[in-house]
C-alpha positions in Angstrom: 6.0 16.7 -2.3 5.3 12.6 -2.8 1.7 11.8 -2.4 0.3 8.4 -1.8 -4.0 8.7 -1.1 -6.5 6.0 0.0 -10.0 5.9 -0.5 -12.6 5.6 2.4 -12.4 1.8 1.7 -9.0 1.2 2.2 -8.9 3.3 5.6 -12.0 1.6 6.5 -10.0 -2.1 5.7 -7.2 -0.3 7.6 -8.9 0.4 10.6 -11.0 -2.0 11.3 -7.6 -4.8 11.1 -5.9 -2.5 13.6 -9.1 -2.9 15.6 -9.1 -6.5 15.3 -5.9 -6.7 16.1 -5.6 -4.7 19.0 -2.6 -2.3 18.3 -0.7 -1.1 15.4 -0.2 2.9 13.8 -1.4 1.7 10.3 -0.2 0.2 7.2 3.6 -0.3 5.9 3.7 -0.5 2.5 6.9 -1.7 0.7 7.9 -2.8 -2.9 11.0 -6.0 -3.5 11.8 -7.0 -6.6 9.8 -10.3 -7.5 7.9 -12.2 -10.2 8.3 -11.5 -13.9 8.1 -8.0 -14.0 10.0 -6.4 -11.4 8.3 -5.7 -8.1 5.7 -6.7 -6.0 4.0 -4.9 -3.0 4.2 -5.7 0.5 2.0 -5.1 3.1 2.9 -5.6 6.7 1.3 -3.7 10.1 3.2 -0.4 11.4 3.5 -1.2 15.1 5.9 2.1 15.5 7.3 4.4 12.8 11.0 4.3 11.3 13.5 7.4 11.5 13.1 8.2 7.8 9.8 6.7 7.1 7.2 9.0 5.1 3.9 9.0 5.9 0.5 9.1 4.8 -3.5 9.9 6.7 -7.0 10.1 5.0 -10.0 8.9 6.7 -9.2 8.2 9.9 -5.9 5.7 8.5 -2.0 5.9 8.1 0.2 4.5 5.6 3.9 4.4 6.2 6.6 4.0 3.1 10.3 4.2 3.2 12.0 6.6 1.3 13.1 4.3 -1.6 9.0 2.7 -2.1 8.1 5.9 -2.1 9.5 6.8 -5.7 8.1 3.6 -7.1 4.6 4.5 -5.1 4.4 8.1 -5.4 0.8 9.8 -7.2 -0.7 6.2 -6.3 -4.4 5.7 -4.6 -4.4 2.6 -2.3 -7.6 1.1 -2.5 -9.8 -1.9 -0.8 -11.9 -4.1 -3.6 -14.1 -7.3 -3.4 -14.0 -9.0 -6.6 -16.6 -11.9 -5.9 -15.1 -13.5 -2.9 -11.7 -11.6 -3.4 -10.9 -8.7 -1.1 -7.8 -7.1 -1.0 -5.8 -4.2 -1.4 -5.6 -2.8 -4.8 -3.0 -0.4 -5.5 -3.8 2.5 -8.9 -0.4 3.3 -9.4 0.8 5.5 -12.1 4.4 5.0 -12.6 3.6 0.9 -13.5 4.7 0.8 -17.1 4.4 -2.6 -16.8 2.4 -5.4 -15.3 2.3 -9.7 -15.6 -0.6 -11.6 -17.0 -1.2 -12.6 -13.7 -1.0 -9.5 -11.8 1.2 -10.4 -8.8 4.1 -8.2 -10.0 4.6 -5.2 -12.2 7.7 -2.8 -13.3 8.4 0.8 -13.0 
């Protein structure tokens, strides 16, 4: 069974953004071909669940993933980090074999 974990920091950020937005079920995570290493993560709001979505819920927040992306994301941890003035979701993905130098894309 596929697994994706959500840290408390990521869950807090997802809940905060959805509260500010006023609606939505959670965060939709997918991957697309991009960059010099092969793929990049794509984040969007999930306003409704698609029939084939796989959902994960921890700490009161949900993440929705389509089955194709789940193959690349299985076992990942979604975190929300602050580095200096930058704040962003970070994927700790055990399937990544290589990343580009700027960190924008990865290969599996």
